[in-house]
C-alpha positions in Angstrom: 168.8 142.9 -11.9 171.5 140.1 -11.7 174.9 141.3 -11.4 177.8 140.0 -13.7 179.2 138.8 -10.3 176.0 136.8 -9.5 176.3 135.2 -13.0 179.9 134.2 -12.3 178.7 132.5 -9.0 176.0 130.6 -10.6 178.3 129.0 -13.2 181.0 128.3 -10.6 178.6 126.8 -8.0 175.6 125.3 -10.0 174.7 123.1 -13.0 171.7 121.3 -14.0 168.1 122.0 -13.4 165.7 122.0 -10.5 164.9 118.3 -9.5 164.7 117.7 -5.9 166.1 118.2 -2.2 168.4 115.5 -2.6 171.9 115.5 -1.1 173.8 115.6 -4.4 173.0 116.6 -8.0 169.6 118.0 -9.0 171.1 121.5 -9.8 169.8 124.5 -7.8 167.2 122.5 -5.7 169.5 120.0 -4.3 170.8 120.4 -0.8 174.1 121.0 -2.5 172.9 123.6 -4.9 171.1 125.4 -2.3 174.1 125.5 0.0 176.5 126.3 -2.8 174.2 129.3 -4.0 174.0 130.8 -0.5 177.8 130.2 0.4 179.2 131.7 -2.9 176.9 134.9 -2.3 178.2 135.2 1.1 181.9 134.8 0.1 181.4 137.3 -2.8 179.8 139.8 -0.5 182.7 139.4 2.1 185.4 139.7 -0.4 183.6 142.8 -1.9 183.6 144.3 1.7 187.4 143.3 2.5 188.4 144.7 -1.1 186.5 148.0 -0.3 188.1 148.4 3.2 191.4 147.7 1.6 191.0 150.2 -1.2 190.9 147.8 -4.2 188.1 146.5 -6.6 186.8 143.0 -6.3 186.4 142.2 -9.8 187.0 138.5 -10.9 188.2 138.1 -14.3 186.2 134.9 -14.9 184.1 132.2 -13.3 186.5 129.8 -12.0 187.3 129.3 -8.4 190.9 130.3 -9.1 189.8 133.6 -10.5 187.2 134.2 -7.6 189.9 133.6 -5.0 192.5 135.7 -6.8 190.2 138.6 -7.1 189.5 138.3 -3.3 193.0 138.2 -2.2 193.7 141.4 -3.9 196.4 142.9 -6.2 199.3 141.3 -4.3 198.3 137.9 -5.4 200.0 138.3 -8.7 201.4 134.7 -9.0 199.8 131.3 -9.2 196.6 131.0 -6.9 194.8 127.7 -6.6 191.2 127.4 -5.7 191.7 123.9 -4.3 191.4 124.9 -0.7 188.3 126.8 -1.3 186.8 123.7 -3.2 187.9 121.6 -0.4 186.1 123.7 2.3 182.9 123.6 0.2 183.2 120.1 -0.3 183.6 119.4 3.5 180.4 121.4 4.1 178.3 119.5 1.0 179.5 116.1 2.5 178.4 116.6 5.9 175.1 118.0 4.7 174.6 115.0 2.7 175.5 112.5 5.5 172.6 113.8 7.5 170.4 111.6 5.1 172.5 108.6 6.0 173.5 109.0 9.8 170.4 110.4 10.9 167.9 109.0 8.3 165.1 107.9 10.8 165.8 110.8 13.3 162.7 113.2 12.8 164.3 116.4 14.4 167.2 116.3 11.8 164.6 116.6 9.0 161.7 118.5 10.8 159.7 115.5 10.1 156.7 114.4 12.3 156.2 117.8 13.6 159.4 117.9 15.7 159.8 121.6 15.2 161.1 122.2 18.9 163.7 119.4 18.8 164.8 120.4 15.0 165.3 124.2 16.2 167.4 122.9 19.1 169.8 121.1 16.6 170.1 124.3 14.6 170.6 126.6 17.5 173.2 124.4 19.4 175.0 123.9 16.2 175.1 127.5 15.5 176.6 128.0 19.0 179.0 125.3 18.3 180.1 126.9 15.0 180.7 130.3 16.3 182.7 128.8 19.3 184.8 126.8 16.9 185.6 129.8 14.9 186.7 131.8 17.9 189.1 129.0 18.6 190.0 128.9 15.0 188.8 125.3 14.7 187.6 126.0 11.1 187.2 122.3 10.1 185.0 121.6 12.9 182.9 124.7 12.2 182.7 123.5 8.3 181.6 120.1 9.5 178.9 121.5 12.0 177.6 124.0 9.4 177.1 121.3 6.8 174.8 119.3 9.2 172.8 122.3 10.5 172.2 123.6 6.9 170.6 120.4 6.0 168.1 120.5 8.9 167.4 124.1 8.2 166.7 123.5 4.6 164.6 120.3 5.2 162.2 122.6 7.4 161.1 124.4 4.1 160.4 121.2 2.2 159.1 119.2 4.9 156.6 121.5 6.6 153.7 123.7 5.4 155.4 126.8 5.7 155.2 127.8 2.0 151.8 126.3 1.9 150.8 129.0 4.4 151.7 131.7 2.1 155.2 132.5 3.4 157.9 133.5 1.2 160.4 134.6 3.7 162.8 132.5 6.1 161.2 131.7 9.5 163.6 133.7 11.6 162.7 131.9 14.7 164.5 128.9 13.7 167.7 130.5 14.4 166.5 132.8 17.2 165.8 130.5 20.2 165.0 133.6 22.1 161.6 133.9 19.9 159.0 131.4 20.4 157.9 128.9 17.7 154.3 130.0 17.3 151.1 128.3 16.3 152.1 124.7 16.1 149.6 121.9 15.4 149.4 119.8 18.2 149.4 115.9 18.2 145.6 115.5 18.3 144.8 118.0 15.5 144.2 116.5 12.1 146.2 118.1 9.3 145.8 116.7 5.9 143.0 115.2 3.9 143.2 112.0 2.0 145.2 111.9 -1.4 144.7 108.5 -2.9 146.9 109.0 -6.0 149.5 111.0 -3.9 149.6 113.9 -6.4 147.5 116.2 -4.8 148.4 120.0 -5.2 147.9 120.7 -1.4 146.3 118.2 0.8 146.5 120.5 3.9 143.2 120.7 5.4 141.5 124.3 5.0 141.2 125.0 8.6 145.1 124.5 9.2 145.5 126.9 6.3 143.1 129.5 7.7 144.4 129.1 11.3 148.1 129.3 9.9 148.9 126.2 11.9 152.4 125.1 11.5 152.7 121.2 10.8 155.1 118.7 8.8 154.7 115.2 7.3 155.2 112.1 9.3 157.9 109.8 7.9 157.9 106.0 8.5 161.0 104.1 6.9 160.2 100.8 9.1 156.6 101.4 9.9 153.4 103.0 8.4 151.9 104.1 11.8 151.2 107.8 12.4 148.7 109.9 14.5 145.2 109.9 13.1 144.6 112.5 10.5 148.2 113.5 10.3 150.0 114.3 7.0 152.7 112.1 5.9 156.0 113.1 4.5 155.3 111.1 1.1 157.5 109.5 -1.6 158.7 105.9 -2.2 160.6 105.6 1.0 157.8 106.5 3.5 155.4 103.7 4.6 152.9 106.1 6.4 152.2 107.5 2.8 149.8 104.6 2.4 147.9 105.0 5.5 145.0 107.6 5.4 145.2 110.4 4.9 147.4 109.1 2.1 149.9 111.3 0.0 152.5 113.6 1.3 153.5 117.1 1.8 157.1 116.7 1.1 158.4 119.2 -1.6 161.8 117.2 -2.1 160.9 116.2 -5.4 159.4 118.4 -8.0 156.4 117.1 -10.0 153.3 118.9 -11.8 151.2 118.6 -8.7 153.6 120.6 -6.4 155.8 122.6 -8.8 154.9 125.9 -7.3 155.4 125.0 -3.7 158.4 123.1 -4.6 160.1 126.3 -6.1 158.8 128.5 -3.3 160.5 126.0 -0.8 163.8 126.2 -2.7 163.7 130.1 -2.6 163.0 130.2 1.0 165.6 127.3 1.8 168.2 129.5 -0.1 167.4 132.6 1.7 167.3 130.8 5.1 170.7 129.3 4.2 172.2 132.8 3.2 170.6 134.4 6.4 172.1 131.7 8.7 175.5 132.0 7.1 175.7 135.8 7.1 174.8 135.6 10.7 177.9 133.5 11.2 180.0 135.8 9.1 179.1 138.7 11.0 179.7 137.0 14.3 183.1 135.8 13.0 184.2 138.7 11.1 185.1 138.9 7.4 188.8 137.6 8.0 187.7 134.6 9.9 184.9 134.0 7.9 187.0 133.8 4.6 189.7 131.5 6.5 186.8 129.1 7.6 185.8 129.0 3.7 189.5 128.1 2.4 190.1 131.5 0.9 193.8 131.6 1.4 196.9 132.3 -0.7 199.0 129.3 0.4 199.1 126.3 2.6 199.7 126.5 6.4 203.0 126.1 7.6 203.7 124.1 10.9 206.9 123.5 12.6 207.3 120.8 15.2 210.5 121.4 17.0 212.5 119.3 19.6 213.6 121.8 22.4 215.8 119.1 24.1 219.2 120.2 25.3 221.2 119.2 22.2 219.1 121.0 19.7 220.4 124.7 20.1 221.8 124.6 16.4 218.5 123.2 14.8 216.4 125.5 16.7 218.6 128.6 15.4 218.2 127.3 11.9 214.4 126.7 12.4 214.3 130.6 13.7 216.2 131.6 10.6 214.3 129.8 8.0 210.8 130.6 9.4 211.9 134.4 9.6 213.0 134.3 6.2 209.9 132.7 4.8 207.9 135.3 6.6 209.7 138.2 5.4 210.0 137.3 1.9 206.3 136.2 1.5 204.4 138.7 3.3 201.7 140.3 1.4 202.2 137.9 -1.8 200.5 135.1 -3.0 202.9 132.8 -1.3 202.3 134.1 2.1 201.2 130.9 4.3 197.5 131.2 5.3 198.4 130.2 8.9 201.5 129.8 11.2 201.5 126.7 13.6 204.2 126.1 16.1 204.5 122.8 18.3 207.5 122.3 20.6 208.1 119.0 22.2 210.7 117.8 24.7 210.4 114.9 27.3 208.2 114.2 28.7 206.3 117.3 27.9 205.1 118.5 24.3 203.1 121.3 23.0 201.3 123.9 23.3 200.1 124.3 19.9 200.6 128.0 18.8 198.3 129.1 15.8 198.2 132.4 14.2 197.7 134.3 11.0 200.1 137.1 12.2 203.4 136.8 10.8 205.0 139.0 13.6 203.5 136.8 16.4 204.8 133.7 14.8 208.2 135.4 14.8 207.8 136.2 18.4 206.7 132.8 19.5 209.4 130.8 17.7 212.0 133.3 19.1 211.2 132.1 22.6 212.3 128.6 22.0 215.4 127.6 23.9 217.2 124.1 24.1 217.0 122.5 27.5 216.3 119.0 29.3 215.7 115.9 27.7 219.1 114.5 28.1 218.1 110.8 27.6 217.2 110.1 23.8 214.3 109.1 22.7 211.9 112.0 22.8 208.1 112.6 22.5 208.4 113.4 18.7 205.2 111.6 17.7 203.2 113.3 20.5 204.1 116.7 19.0 203.4 115.6 15.4 200.0 114.2 16.7 199.0 117.6 18.1 200.1 119.4 14.8 198.3 117.1 12.5 195.1 117.4 14.5 195.4 121.2 14.9 196.7 122.2 11.6 194.2 122.6 8.5 194.0 119.8 6.1 196.7 119.8 3.4 199.3 121.6 5.7 203.1 121.4 5.2 204.5 120.2 8.5 208.2 120.3 9.3 209.6 118.2 12.0 213.0 119.1 13.6 214.6 116.5 15.8 217.9 114.6 16.6 216.3 111.8 18.4 214.0 109.0 17.7 210.5 108.7 19.2 209.8 107.4 22.7 206.0 107.5 21.8 206.2 104.8 19.2 202.7 103.5 20.0 201.3 106.7 18.4 202.5 105.5 15.0 199.2 104.2 13.7 197.2 107.1 15.0 199.8 109.3 13.2 199.2 107.3 9.9 195.4 107.8 10.3 195.8 111.5 10.8 198.0 111.8 7.8 195.6 109.9 5.6 192.6 111.9 6.9 194.0 115.4 6.8 196.3 114.8 3.5 198.9 116.8 5.3 202.5 116.2 4.3 205.4 115.9 6.9 208.9 116.4 6.3 211.6 115.4 8.8 214.9 117.0 9.4 216.9 114.8 11.3 220.4 115.4 12.5 222.8 112.7 13.8 220.3 110.0 12.5 223.1 107.7 11.3 224.4 107.2 14.8 221.1 106.5 16.3 219.8 103.0 16.4 216.6 101.5 17.7 217.1 100.7 21.7 213.8 98.8 22.2 210.8 97.3 20.3 208.8 100.4 21.9 210.9 103.2 20.5 211.2 104.3 16.9 214.2 104.6 14.5 214.9 107.0 11.6 213.3 104.2 9.4 209.8 104.9 11.0 210.3 108.5 10.3 210.8 107.6 6.6 207.8 105.5 6.5 205.7 108.4 7.9 207.1 111.0 5.5 206.7 108.6 2.6 202.9 108.0 3.7 202.3 111.6 3.6 204.3 112.6 0.4 206.7 114.5 2.4 210.4 113.8 2.6 212.8 112.4 5.6 216.0 114.2 5.3 219.3 113.1 7.1 221.8 115.8 7.6 224.5 116.7 10.0 224.0 119.6 12.1 226.3 121.7 10.0 224.5 120.8 6.9 221.0 121.6 8.2 220.7 125.1 6.8 221.3 123.8 3.3 218.5 121.2 3.5 215.8 123.6 4.4 215.6 124.9 0.7 212.7 122.5 0.6 210.8 124.4 3.2 210.9 127.4 1.0 209.9 125.2 -2.2 206.7 123.9 -0.5 205.4 126.9 1.1 204.2 128.3 -1.9 200.8 128.8 -3.4 199.5 126.2 -6.2 201.9 123.7 -5.2 201.3 120.2 -7.2 202.9 116.9 -7.2 203.6 115.2 -10.6 205.5 112.1 -9.7 206.4 110.4 -6.3 207.9 107.0 -6.1 210.0 105.0 -3.6 212.2 102.0 -4.0 213.3 99.5 -1.0 215.6 97.8 -1.8 216.9 100.1 -4.5 217.4 99.0 -8.0 218.1 100.8 -11.4 215.0 102.0 -13.0 213.7 104.8 -15.4 210.9 106.9 -14.4 209.1 108.9 -17.0 207.0 111.8 -16.2 204.9 114.5 -18.1 205.7 118.3 -17.6 203.0 120.6 -19.2 203.1 124.2 -20.1 201.3 125.5 -17.0 204.2 124.2 -14.4 206.5 126.7 -12.9 209.4 126.3 -10.6 209.6 122.6 -11.2 211.9 120.9 -8.6 212.9 117.4 -8.4 213.8 115.6 -5.2 215.9 112.5 -4.7 216.8 111.1 -1.3 219.0 108.2 -0.5 222.7 107.2 -0.4 225.3 105.7 -2.7 223.3 106.5 -5.8 223.5 108.2 -9.3 221.0 109.5 -11.6 220.6 111.2 -15.0 217.8 113.4 -16.2 216.7 113.6 -19.8 214.4 116.1 -21.3 211.9 115.5 -24.4 214.9 116.8 -26.8 217.3 114.2 -25.4 219.5 116.6 -23.3 220.8 115.0 -20.3 222.2 116.0 -16.8 223.5 113.7 -14.0 224.0 114.3 -10.4 227.6 115.4 -10.6 226.7 118.4 -12.7 225.9 121.2 -10.1 225.0 123.5 -12.9 224.0 121.8 -16.1 221.9 122.4 -19.2 218.6 121.4 -17.4 218.9 123.1 -14.1 220.9 123.4 -10.7 221.6 120.6 -8.3 222.2 121.3 -4.6 223.0 118.4 -2.0 222.4 118.2 1.8 222.9 115.0 3.5 220.8 112.3 1.8 218.9 115.0 -0.4 219.4 116.0 -3.8 217.6 118.8 -4.9 217.4 119.7 -8.6 215.6 122.9 -9.8 215.0 123.1 -13.6 215.6 126.0 -15.4 212.6 128.4 -16.1 212.7 127.5 -20.1 211.9 123.9 -19.5 210.3 121.8 -22.4 206.8 120.5 -22.1 206.6 116.7 -22.9 207.8 113.5 -21.5 210.8 113.7 -19.3 212.9 110.6 -17.9 215.0 110.1 -15.0 217.1 107.1 -14.4 218.2 106.3 -11.1 220.7 103.7 -10.2 221.4 102.4 -6.5 221.3 99.2 -4.3 220.2 101.3 -1.5 216.7 102.4 -0.8 215.8 106.0 -2.3 212.8 108.3 -3.0 212.0 110.4 -6.1 209.5 113.4 -6.2 208.6 115.9 -8.9 206.9 119.1 -7.9 205.8 122.4 -9.4 203.6 125.3 -9.2 200.3 125.1 -11.4 196.6 125.8 -11.0 196.0 122.4 -12.9 195.2 120.0 -10.0 192.4 118.0 -8.4 191.0 117.1 -4.9 189.5 113.8 -4.2 188.0 111.5 -1.5 187.3 107.9 -1.2 183.6 107.4 -0.8 181.0 104.7 -0.4 177.2 104.7 -1.5 174.5 104.8 0.9 170.8 103.9 0.3 167.5 105.2 1.8 165.0 107.8 0.8 167.7 110.0 -0.4 170.8 107.8 -1.4 174.2 109.5 -2.0 177.7 109.0 -1.3 179.5 109.3 1.9 183.3 110.0 2.6 185.2 107.3 4.0 186.7 107.9 7.4 189.3 105.2 7.3 190.7 102.8 4.5 188.5 101.5 1.8 187.2 98.0 2.0 189.2 95.1 0.6 187.7 92.7 -2.0 185.5 95.7 -3.3 185.9 98.2 -6.1 187.2 101.4 -4.6 185.1 104.6 -5.5 186.4 108.2 -5.4 184.7 111.4 -5.7 187.1 113.6 -7.5 187.1 117.3 -8.8 189.2 118.5 -11.4 190.4 122.2 -11.6 191.8 123.8 -14.5 193.4 127.3 -15.1 189.9 128.8 -16.0 187.9 126.3 -14.3 186.8 122.8 -15.2 185.7 123.7 -18.6 189.5 124.4 -19.4 190.7 120.9 -19.2 189.6 117.4 -20.3 189.8 114.4 -18.1 192.0 111.6 -19.3 193.0 108.5 -17.0 192.4 108.3 -13.4 194.1 105.5 -11.8 195.6 103.8 -8.7 199.2 103.5 -8.6 201.5 101.7 -6.3 204.5 104.1 -5.0 206.8 101.4 -3.6 208.1 98.2 -4.9 206.9 96.9 -8.3 204.7 99.5 -9.9 201.1 98.5 -10.2 198.5 100.6 -12.2 194.8 100.0 -11.9 192.7 102.1 -14.1 189.4 103.5 -13.2 186.1 104.1 -14.8 185.3 107.7 -15.1 181.9 109.1 -15.1 181.7 113.0 -15.5 179.0 114.4 -13.3 179.4 118.0 -14.8 181.2 121.1 -13.4 184.4 119.3 -12.8 182.9 116.6 -10.5 184.0 113.1 -11.5 183.0 109.8 -9.9 185.8 107.2 -10.5 185.3 103.4 -9.8 188.4 101.2 -9.7 187.3 97.5 -9.9 190.7 95.9 -9.1 192.6 97.7 -6.3 196.5 97.4 -6.0 197.9 95.6 -3.1 199.8 97.5 -0.5 200.2 101.2 -0.6 198.8 103.4 -3.5 198.2 107.0 -4.5 195.8 108.6 -7.2 197.1 109.5 -10.6 195.2 111.9 -12.7 196.1 112.7 -16.4 194.3 115.0 -18.7 194.7 117.6 -21.4 195.1 121.5 -20.6 192.9 123.2 -23.2 194.4 126.5 -22.6 198.0 125.4 -24.0 196.4 121.9 -25.7 199.2 120.1 -23.7 198.9 117.0 -21.6 199.5 116.8 -18.1 199.7 114.4 -14.8 199.2 115.0 -11.4 199.5 112.7 -8.3 198.0 112.7 -4.8 200.5 112.5 -2.2 198.8 110.6 0.5 199.3 106.9 0.5 196.1 104.8 1.1 195.6 100.8 1.1 192.5 98.6 1.8 191.2 96.8 4.8 188.6 94.0 5.6 188.2 95.7 8.9 185.5 98.6 9.0 184.7 101.0 11.9 181.4 103.0 12.0 181.1 105.9 14.3 179.2 109.2 14.2 179.6 112.3 16.4 176.0 113.5 16.7 176.4 116.5 18.9 178.7 118.6 20.9 180.4 117.6 24.2 180.3 120.0 27.3 183.1 120.7 29.6 183.1 118.6 32.9 180.6 116.1 31.4 180.9 112.6 30.1 180.5 112.3 26.4 179.6 108.9 24.9 180.4 107.8 21.4 179.1 104.7 20.1 180.9 102.7 17.6 180.7 99.4 15.8 183.3 97.3 14.2 183.2 94.6 11.6 185.6 92.3 9.6 185.1 90.7 6.3 188.2 88.6 7.1 188.7 85.9 9.9 186.8 86.7 13.0 188.4 86.4 16.6 189.9 88.9 18.9 190.5 92.5 17.6 192.5 95.2 19.8 190.9 98.5 20.2 193.1 101.4 20.6 191.9 105.2 21.0 194.0 108.3 21.2 193.0 112.0 21.3 195.2 115.1 20.7 194.3 116.7 24.0 195.4 113.7 26.3 192.0 113.6 27.8 191.5 110.1 29.5 189.0 107.8 27.7 187.1 104.6 28.7 186.5 102.0 26.1 186.9 98.2 25.6 190.4 97.3 24.8 189.5 94.4 22.5 186.3 93.0 20.8 185.4 89.6 19.5 184.3 89.8 15.8 182.4 87.2 13.8 183.1 87.6 10.2 180.6 89.8 8.5 178.8 91.1 11.5 179.3 94.4 13.5 180.2 94.4 17.1 178.9 97.4 19.1 180.8 99.3 21.9 181.1 102.7 23.5 184.0 105.2 24.1 183.3 107.6 26.8 185.5 110.8 27.0 185.1 113.5 29.8 186.7 117.0 28.8 187.8 118.7 32.0 185.5 121.4 33.4 188.2 124.3 32.5 188.6 123.4 28.8 187.8 126.6 26.7 184.5 126.5 24.8 185.2 125.7 21.0 188.1 123.4 21.7 188.2 120.6 19.1 189.1 117.2 20.2 190.3 114.8 17.5 189.9 111.2 18.4 191.5 108.4 16.4 190.0 105.0 17.0 191.7 101.7 15.7 190.9 98.2 15.4 193.6 95.7 14.7 193.5 91.9 14.1 195.2 89.6 16.6 198.3 89.0 14.4 198.4 92.6 13.4 198.1 91.9 9.7 194.8 94.0 9.2 193.4 97.3 10.8 191.5 100.1 10.0 190.6 103.5 11.8 188.1 106.2 12.1 189.0 109.8 12.9 186.6 112.0 14.5 186.2 115.6 15.8 184.3 116.4 18.9 183.6 120.0 19.8 183.5 120.8 23.6 181.0 123.7 23.7 180.0 125.6 27.1 176.2 125.7 27.3 174.9 129.2 26.8 171.6 130.9 28.0 172.0 134.1 26.3 170.3 133.9 22.7 169.4 137.8 22.6 171.4 139.8 20.2 172.5 143.3 21.1 169.9 146.1 20.5 170.4 149.2 18.6 168.5 152.4 19.4 168.7 155.5 17.1 169.1 158.6 19.2 169.3 161.2 16.4 169.8 161.8 12.7 171.3 165.2 11.5 171.0 165.1 7.8 169.0 168.2 7.0 172.1 169.8 5.3 172.3 167.0 2.8 171.0 168.5 -0.6 168.4 166.8 -2.7 170.5 166.9 -5.5 173.0 164.1 -4.9 175.6 165.7 -7.4 176.0 168.7 -5.0 176.6 166.3 -1.9 180.4 166.7 -1.7 180.8 169.7 0.8 178.0 168.5 3.2 178.1 165.9 6.1 175.5 163.9 8.0 175.5 162.4 11.3 173.9 159.3 12.8 174.0 158.7 16.7 172.8 155.3 18.1 172.8 153.6 21.5 173.7 149.8 21.7 173.1 147.5 24.8 173.1 143.8 25.4 170.6 143.9 28.1 171.3 141.0 30.5 173.5 139.3 28.3 177.2 138.5 28.2 178.1 142.1 26.9 179.1 143.5 23.5 182.4 142.0 22.1 182.8 144.0 18.8 181.0 146.6 16.7 181.9 146.5 13.0 181.2 148.8 10.3 179.6 146.9 7.4 178.7 149.6 4.9 179.4 153.3 4.6 182.5 155.4 4.0 182.3 157.6 7.0 183.7 157.4 10.4 182.4 155.4 13.2 183.4 156.4 16.8 182.4 154.3 19.9 182.4 154.7 23.6 184.0 151.7 25.7 182.6 148.5 25.0 182.7 147.3 28.4 180.0 150.0 29.3 176.4 148.6 29.7 175.3 151.3 27.2 177.5 151.8 23.9 177.1 155.1 22.0 177.9 155.0 18.5 178.5 158.1 16.3 178.8 157.9 12.7 179.6 160.9 10.5 180.0 160.8 6.7 179.8 162.8 3.4 176.4 163.3 2.0 177.5 161.3 -0.7 177.6 158.2 1.4 174.1 157.9 2.1 173.8 154.5 3.9 175.4 153.3 7.2 175.4 149.7 8.5 177.2 148.3 11.4 176.9 144.9 13.3 177.3 144.5 17.0 178.4 141.0 18.5 178.1 139.8 22.0 180.6 137.6 23.9 178.7 134.4 22.6 178.2 135.4 19.0 174.7 137.0 18.9 174.6 139.4 16.1 172.6 142.7 16.3 172.7 145.3 13.6 172.2 149.0 13.0 171.0 150.2 9.4 170.0 153.8 8.2 169.6 155.4 4.7 169.3 159.1 4.0 168.5 158.3 0.5 165.7 160.7 -0.6 162.5 159.2 -1.5 158.8 159.7 -1.3 158.8 158.5 2.5 161.0 159.5 5.5 164.7 158.1 5.7 165.0 154.3 6.6 166.3 153.1 9.9 166.3 149.4 11.1 166.6 149.2 14.7 165.7 145.7 16.3 164.4 144.5 13.1 164.6 140.7 12.5 168.2 140.2 11.2 166.7 138.7 7.7 165.1 142.0 7.0 168.2 143.9 7.9 170.1 141.6 5.3 167.3 142.0 2.6 167.4 145.9 3.1 171.0 145.7 2.9 171.2 143.6 -0.3 168.6 145.7 -2.1 170.7 148.8 -1.4 173.7 147.4 -3.2 171.6 146.6 -6.4 
């Protein structure tokens, strides 16, 4: 039977019908559909397990991501809970999955083409090792990106090989178990297919290959029709070998009348294999970290970047006070930050980054900060910010406390690149700023902090040391769940201007921020009621000031409709309107790519000048995408004269929207999204926070593997300009301060790529799972045009232990359990097992997955660990996992359910079979 929850997940993750193994679209049989189905099932099972352990029911009230996330977070998540981070995490995985068809289109191992089974498995197993190492190091973004690529290769095995033609219905466990051999592979000289002139044969595999259970896959030729004699082709319009005898192909990418049964079987096997691999990662990571990787979180991460030089004692005290208050007031609520991050900086030192989900650990770490050293201003502020942007999750809130300008001004372009890539918001709290002046062209001024804050959608706040505590209300405002931006504008130079904005019924805790000096403003609601900056407690709300900041919190009984704020100043000023609502959107600038499986790729840098801009956007309503209708999507300039460029909207279904903007505004712009909330039948508007602009320069670079500690890692890259050719400077930065070798300039010819290579050698003592974030920038000689690429390189120690821990049953004492389950309550049963890791790395953790009894263990550092489980006879199933120190997962499972046969135990059975038995037992 299909549970109500499974129906919810199908509605949430999938739409359309079965069409093809293509990157996007195509419903359940696209790479995205297969991945979505498995991921959502794994998330739901994890949420259910977490709920059971915590003593509450996992019961989503509807089929939206918001309702799924809220049910997963439990009864304490009583306020607004956004599904944006969950959607973003899924989208990162889907995107990297699809990019395999662009970046590795001609690589046989990435698609299991041309019988590259050994090489394809190596990509999967090395990728899984990197994912598990990344999760242990809490580098969840890197883990998601690698997971997407690995899943594409795994899924292609079932479409591109003859696995299902051989009669197999279960996943091939050996693909994710390198300790098991790949058996019965057809050799290069063995013919495998018969000729299929019309290309529509049901099964062109030769009878002897089927009879002998030989494993083969189709050869793929994008640029040539050559293939070994007698070998199968991949087939399809993009495969030139399909015209060479034997003609046709065995690919099940596309469903047609001749291969419908095999296509459907391949989809089922690929989906089961995807779930199998994801569950292996889940059990290795543990439920908590698996959900963190999947973006199941109450609120954004909160990150403090704090100047610890000698003059910062008062600021450090305020930072300690506000962080402790946030931790204490939000703990266990929907507003509790998903992570706490701390990066101190001094001169010349900065870091290290401390990251934790434990609020008490954050309190302890921030309490250790003391002010000392750094007597000469400026300081290493941007180095600390670079570490924070690279280490924090995307869309984090980052708060910088300093009383000095930045010595490391050369990092400014890299900071902008990281801001645009991560979409994190940066807030500067700078004391004594008015007395600081730029000392040289190589150091920053407070104006540079303003520019960085505006680029991110944050704020730059100038206050005296005595006023700082009053300004930190903004930290409490933005460290909340479901935060959205309604409007953000900046004017430099200042002028009198009226800014209209739409407030809808779903918005709560609406706050207006104005920064500037020598200004006045008047806010007017839809009924014509007004309040100006001199009325601290007026008819519309409460105004507080600190330094250059006005904070205007509207009353809870605000009116929906069009509001207006008139600001008058000759000095530069900024305006920002925020609130809490689950009506929101996420987006990426994308470009199309061609090939056998065309699709869209997320841009790493700025969109290309002179071309239409394309965005992939996902709209999220209060009850999923069906609870809103999309109005206008446009690109809007934030500063200077306002320019609005409307986009053409194509609804792809299920909340996914493709937007094309033919005329892109000059200068910096943001994305504006307007629509109608069907729940309240009110119009709404939202705005992205991260500013973007276009460029004639383009950088192409792909990270195709992990790096190893102590070994050089080479990263090829290409640079092109559609503008004037000539000398372009190349600059590379990384957040680990690892030395790099690369050309500092390239000579470009307009319209042509110039190729180069960057080499980085991680130190031999760097921890496995470390994520190195690279920013690569190309800039014209006159500095007018530039672009960037941001790349992540995972450093993973090569491992040789791929054998999971083994479980051997010693005894089962269940004779006292009555056959009549209704009489089970007074009786208990006992299960005793020995767990070993052989010659491996040793058992790291053992976790009870099923069962309501008590599991006791002997010390894990012993070569043999004894597990003793006792439970009521009413709890008839026990299942626990053993994970070794490199992430290999073994499992113990036993059931005392009375049946025609003896009780069931799984010892060292394949993990997929254990998972299948476990899943069936839950139905």
